[in-house]
C-alpha positions as CSV (number, residue, x, y, z in Angstrom):
1,M,-45.5,-1.9,-46.9
2,R,-45.0,-5.4,-47.1
3,D,-41.3,-6.7,-48.4
4,P,-41.8,-9.0,-51.9
5,F,-41.6,-12.6,-51.3
6,V,-42.5,-15.5,-54.1
7,I,-44.5,-18.6,-53.0
8,C,-42.8,-21.8,-54.6
9,I,-44.5,-25.4,-55.0
10,V,-41.6,-28.0,-55.7
11,G,-41.1,-31.6,-55.4
12,P,-40.5,-34.6,-57.9
13,T,-43.1,-34.8,-60.7
14,A,-46.7,-36.7,-60.3
15,T,-47.0,-35.1,-56.6
16,G,-49.6,-32.7,-57.6
17,K,-47.8,-29.3,-58.0
18,S,-50.0,-28.0,-60.5
19,A,-53.2,-28.4,-58.7
20,L,-51.7,-26.9,-55.5
21,A,-50.5,-24.2,-57.1
22,L,-54.0,-23.8,-58.8
23,D,-55.8,-23.6,-55.9
24,L,-53.2,-21.3,-53.4
25,A,-53.5,-19.2,-57.2
26,E,-57.1,-19.0,-56.5
27,H,-56.7,-18.3,-52.8
28,F,-54.6,-15.4,-52.9
29,H,-56.2,-13.4,-56.1
30,S,-52.3,-14.4,-58.0
31,E,-50.8,-15.9,-61.1
32,I,-48.8,-18.6,-61.8
33,V,-45.1,-18.6,-63.2
34,S,-43.9,-22.5,-64.4
35,A,-40.6,-23.4,-63.6
36,D,-40.6,-26.7,-65.6
37,S,-37.8,-27.0,-68.6
38,V,-39.9,-28.3,-70.8
39,Q,-43.5,-26.8,-70.8
40,V,-41.7,-23.6,-72.1
41,Y,-41.3,-25.2,-75.5
42,R,-44.9,-24.4,-78.1
43,G,-46.1,-28.0,-79.2
44,M,-45.0,-30.4,-76.2
45,D,-48.3,-30.3,-74.2
46,I,-49.1,-33.9,-73.1
47,G,-45.6,-34.9,-72.2
48,S,-45.0,-32.0,-70.0
49,A,-48.2,-32.3,-68.4
50,K,-48.7,-28.6,-69.0
51,P,-51.9,-27.2,-67.9
52,S,-54.8,-27.7,-69.6
53,K,-56.8,-24.8,-71.7
54,A,-59.3,-24.7,-68.7
55,E,-56.9,-24.8,-65.7
56,Q,-54.9,-21.6,-67.5
57,A,-58.5,-20.0,-67.9
58,R,-58.9,-20.3,-64.3
59,V,-55.6,-19.1,-63.6
60,P,-53.1,-16.8,-65.6
61,H,-49.9,-18.8,-66.5
62,H,-46.3,-17.5,-67.1
63,M,-43.5,-19.2,-68.7
64,I,-45.5,-21.6,-70.8
65,D,-46.0,-21.9,-74.6
66,C,-42.9,-19.1,-74.7
67,V,-39.8,-20.9,-76.9
68,D,-39.6,-22.3,-79.9
69,I,-38.7,-26.0,-80.4
70,G,-36.4,-25.2,-82.5
71,D,-34.6,-22.8,-80.1
72,A,-31.3,-24.3,-79.8
73,D,-29.9,-21.6,-76.9
74,F,-32.6,-22.4,-74.6
75,S,-31.3,-22.3,-71.0
76,V,-31.4,-21.7,-67.5
77,A,-30.2,-18.2,-68.2
78,R,-32.5,-17.3,-70.6
79,F,-35.3,-18.4,-68.2
80,R,-34.1,-15.9,-65.6
81,Q,-34.2,-13.3,-68.2
82,M,-37.7,-13.9,-69.2
83,A,-39.2,-14.8,-65.5
84,F,-37.8,-11.9,-63.7
85,P,-39.7,-9.3,-65.6
86,V,-43.3,-11.5,-65.1
87,L,-42.0,-12.0,-61.6
88,D,-41.3,-8.4,-61.1
89,R,-44.8,-6.9,-62.7
90,L,-46.8,-9.4,-60.5
91,L,-45.2,-8.1,-57.1
92,S,-45.4,-4.6,-58.2
93,V,-49.5,-4.8,-58.3
94,G,-49.1,-6.3,-55.0
95,K,-49.5,-9.9,-56.0
96,L,-47.7,-12.9,-54.5
97,P,-46.5,-14.9,-57.8
98,I,-47.0,-19.1,-57.0
99,V,-44.1,-20.5,-58.6
100,A,-44.3,-24.2,-59.3
101,G,-42.4,-26.6,-61.0
102,G,-39.9,-29.8,-60.4
103,S,-37.3,-28.4,-62.5
104,G,-34.9,-27.9,-59.7
105,L,-32.2,-24.9,-61.6
106,Y,-35.6,-23.2,-62.5
107,I,-36.3,-22.9,-58.9
108,S,-32.5,-21.9,-58.2
109,S,-32.4,-19.1,-60.4
110,I,-35.7,-17.3,-58.9
111,V,-34.6,-18.0,-55.1
112,D,-30.8,-18.3,-55.1
113,P,-27.8,-15.9,-56.2
114,L,-26.6,-18.0,-58.9
115,G,-24.9,-15.7,-60.8
116,F,-25.6,-17.0,-64.2
117,A,-24.3,-14.3,-66.2
118,V,-20.5,-14.3,-65.0
119,P,-19.5,-15.8,-62.0
120,S,-17.8,-13.1,-59.7
121,D,-14.4,-12.9,-59.0
122,K,-13.4,-11.6,-55.9
123,N,-10.0,-10.2,-56.8
124,V,-11.4,-8.2,-59.5
125,R,-14.5,-7.2,-57.5
126,E,-12.4,-5.8,-55.3
127,R,-10.0,-3.9,-57.1
128,I,-13.2,-2.3,-58.8
129,R,-14.1,-1.1,-55.6
130,M,-10.9,0.3,-54.5
131,E,-11.2,2.2,-58.2
132,Y,-14.3,3.6,-57.0
133,E,-13.4,4.4,-53.7
134,N,-10.7,6.5,-55.0
135,D,-12.4,8.0,-58.2
136,P,-16.3,7.2,-58.5
137,A,-16.1,9.6,-61.2
138,A,-13.5,7.8,-63.4
139,C,-15.5,4.5,-62.8
140,Y,-18.4,5.8,-64.2
141,A,-17.1,7.0,-67.2
142,R,-15.7,3.9,-67.7
143,F,-19.2,2.1,-67.2
144,R,-20.7,4.9,-69.3
145,E,-18.5,3.9,-72.1
146,T,-18.4,-0.1,-71.8
147,D,-21.9,-0.1,-71.3
148,P,-24.2,2.7,-72.8
149,E,-26.9,0.9,-72.9
150,L,-27.4,0.4,-69.0
151,A,-25.6,3.4,-68.2
152,I,-28.5,5.9,-68.6
153,R,-30.4,3.8,-66.2
154,I,-28.3,3.8,-63.0
155,H,-27.0,6.6,-61.3
156,E,-23.3,7.4,-60.8
157,N,-23.6,7.0,-57.1
158,D,-25.1,3.5,-57.3
159,A,-21.6,1.9,-56.2
160,K,-22.9,-1.7,-56.2
161,R,-24.2,-1.9,-59.7
162,I,-21.5,0.0,-61.2
163,V,-18.8,-2.3,-59.8
164,R,-20.7,-5.4,-60.6
165,A,-21.2,-4.1,-64.1
166,L,-17.5,-3.3,-64.4
167,E,-16.4,-6.3,-62.8
168,V,-18.2,-8.3,-65.6
169,Y,-17.1,-6.3,-68.6
170,D,-13.8,-7.3,-67.4
171,I,-13.8,-10.9,-66.6
172,S,-16.0,-11.5,-70.2
173,G,-15.6,-8.7,-72.1
174,K,-18.8,-8.2,-73.0
175,P,-21.1,-5.6,-71.0
176,L,-23.6,-6.7,-68.3
177,S,-26.7,-5.6,-70.3
178,S,-26.0,-8.2,-72.9
179,F,-26.2,-10.8,-70.0
180,G,-29.8,-9.6,-69.2
181,N,-29.0,-6.3,-67.2
182,D,-29.2,-8.6,-64.2
183,F,-28.1,-6.5,-60.9
184,R,-29.4,-9.3,-58.4
185,N,-25.9,-10.9,-58.4
186,A,-24.3,-7.7,-56.6
187,S,-24.4,-9.2,-53.6
188,E,-23.3,-12.8,-53.0
189,N,-25.6,-13.1,-49.9
190,E,-28.7,-11.8,-51.4
191,P,-31.1,-14.2,-53.3
192,P,-33.1,-12.6,-56.7
193,Y,-36.3,-12.9,-54.3
194,P,-37.2,-14.3,-51.0
195,S,-39.4,-17.2,-50.6
196,V,-41.7,-19.4,-49.3
197,Q,-41.0,-22.6,-50.5
198,I,-43.8,-25.5,-50.3
199,G,-42.8,-29.2,-51.1
200,L,-45.0,-32.1,-52.0
201,K,-43.6,-36.0,-51.1
202,T,-45.4,-39.1,-50.9
203,S,-43.9,-42.7,-50.2
204,R,-41.4,-44.3,-52.5
205,E,-43.7,-46.9,-53.8
206,D,-46.8,-44.6,-53.7
207,L,-44.5,-42.1,-56.2
208,Y,-43.7,-44.9,-58.4
209,R,-47.3,-46.0,-58.9
210,R,-48.3,-42.2,-59.5
211,I,-46.0,-41.8,-62.2
212,E,-46.8,-44.9,-63.7
213,L,-50.5,-44.4,-63.8
214,R,-49.2,-40.6,-65.4
215,V,-47.6,-42.3,-68.0
216,D,-50.0,-44.5,-69.0
217,K,-53.0,-41.4,-68.8
218,M,-49.9,-39.5,-71.2
219,I,-50.2,-42.7,-73.9
220,G,-54.0,-42.4,-73.8
221,E,-54.2,-38.6,-74.3
222,G,-52.4,-38.8,-77.6
223,L,-48.6,-38.7,-76.2
224,I,-47.6,-40.8,-79.4
225,D,-49.2,-38.9,-81.9
226,E,-47.9,-35.7,-80.5
227,A,-44.4,-36.8,-80.5
228,K,-44.6,-38.2,-84.2
229,A,-45.8,-34.8,-85.2
230,I,-42.3,-33.1,-83.5
231,Y,-40.1,-36.0,-84.5
232,G,-41.1,-35.3,-88.2
233,L,-41.0,-31.4,-87.9
234,F,-37.4,-31.3,-86.0
235,P,-34.8,-33.9,-86.9
236,D,-32.1,-32.2,-85.1
237,R,-31.7,-34.4,-82.1
238,S,-29.4,-31.9,-80.5
239,L,-32.2,-29.6,-79.8
240,P,-32.4,-29.3,-76.0
241,A,-36.4,-29.6,-76.5
242,M,-35.6,-33.0,-78.4
243,Q,-33.8,-34.4,-74.9
244,A,-37.2,-33.7,-73.0
245,L,-38.2,-37.0,-71.5
246,G,-40.8,-38.8,-72.6
247,Y,-40.3,-37.6,-76.2
248,K,-36.8,-39.1,-76.6
249,Q,-38.0,-42.9,-75.9
250,L,-40.6,-42.3,-78.5
251,F,-38.2,-40.7,-80.5
252,R,-35.9,-44.3,-80.5
253,Y,-39.3,-46.2,-81.3
254,F,-40.1,-44.0,-84.1
255,D,-35.8,-44.5,-85.1
256,G,-37.1,-48.6,-85.3
257,S,-34.0,-49.1,-82.9
258,I,-36.8,-50.3,-79.8
259,S,-40.3,-52.0,-79.8
260,L,-43.2,-49.2,-78.5
261,P,-43.5,-50.9,-75.5
262,D,-40.0,-51.1,-74.8
263,A,-40.6,-46.8,-75.2
264,V,-43.0,-46.6,-72.5
265,E,-41.1,-48.9,-70.4
266,Q,-38.1,-47.0,-70.7
267,I,-40.1,-43.6,-70.1
268,K,-41.5,-45.0,-66.5
269,T,-37.9,-46.2,-65.4
270,E,-36.1,-42.7,-66.4
271,T,-39.3,-41.0,-64.8
272,R,-38.7,-42.8,-61.6
273,H,-34.6,-41.9,-61.9
274,F,-35.7,-38.4,-62.6
275,A,-37.5,-38.0,-59.5
276,K,-35.0,-39.3,-57.1
277,R,-32.9,-37.0,-58.7
278,Q,-35.1,-34.2,-57.7
279,L,-35.8,-35.7,-54.7
280,T,-32.1,-35.5,-53.5
281,W,-31.7,-32.1,-55.1
282,F,-34.6,-30.6,-53.3
283,N,-33.9,-32.5,-49.9
284,R,-30.5,-30.2,-49.8
285,D,-32.7,-27.2,-49.6
286,K,-33.7,-26.7,-45.7
287,R,-36.0,-23.8,-46.4
288,I,-38.2,-26.3,-48.1
289,V,-41.6,-26.8,-45.8
290,W,-42.8,-30.4,-46.7
291,F,-46.3,-31.8,-46.7
292,D,-47.5,-35.0,-47.7
293,L,-49.6,-34.6,-50.9
294,H,-52.3,-36.7,-49.5
295,D,-53.0,-34.7,-46.6
296,P,-56.9,-33.8,-46.5
297,D,-56.1,-30.0,-44.8
298,L,-53.0,-29.7,-47.8
299,L,-54.4,-26.5,-48.7
300,E,-55.3,-25.4,-45.3
301,K,-51.5,-26.0,-43.7
302,A,-50.3,-24.3,-47.1
303,V,-52.1,-21.1,-47.0
304,Q,-51.3,-21.2,-43.2
305,T,-47.8,-21.3,-44.1
306,V,-47.9,-18.3,-46.5
307,E,-49.5,-16.4,-44.3
308,S,-47.5,-16.5,-41.4
309,R,-44.4,-15.6,-43.8
310,M,-46.6,-12.7,-43.9
311,E,-47.0,-11.9,-40.5
312,D,-43.1,-12.2,-39.8
313,L,-42.6,-9.4,-42.4
């Protein structure tokens, strides 16, 4: 049986990640998991370049429209907790999940052992590991007492998970179940999901041109009206969703602090800066196989990259 892995389509904004994800999902008869920090919010459609209804009908999408704009607590850790069951379900039925998005932290939460719940403390872990070696039954009894919700699902001989659960409890004072039941960080060297990562890039000049065109297209499609509706419904500007690129600049216009042309220009400028940060983030990851987004054989090469991974397993 093939070891499970996920396909990640990454890169800066406006490089066609969604289009390639759709093509790959159709080729591999799979589904798409969005890794976009704004597409999760219901009602933030135009400004997040959310897949259209037709695109969502073409291929099932996940992690879209799953959080209220008024949710003040959504985070990368919450994204992980919500996305992992989706990935597990797809993998369990033999599908290769297509993870697509430009949010570097969201991608990392899937492919890197980041330890969002509670960072590991090697001294605490070593102490508990020795306690387990000396008296497994006593350790398991303490585990059942401190985290009964998880204990009913973990065998008393599962040393790695018991040690991790007790480590989290001793560091935080809270059971691991309260952090989303994530045992995937039991080993600092094991990523939650092995991956094939495909990056899309173009020249800086072309990227900036694409960003300008994209912003103009969003304005033409009704971004101002969409942002105005959100502005009226959610006066709390400290909400995470209200910091979203493209919306916060228009909120300044609605506040009367800048003109509409200035707001649009700020969206373009800050989107360019965001794209540069995305490139810096992704360029550090040597696992990514990069392709020019204008390559006429892009889909074929992406498919070959994935199939080569299949053959190596």
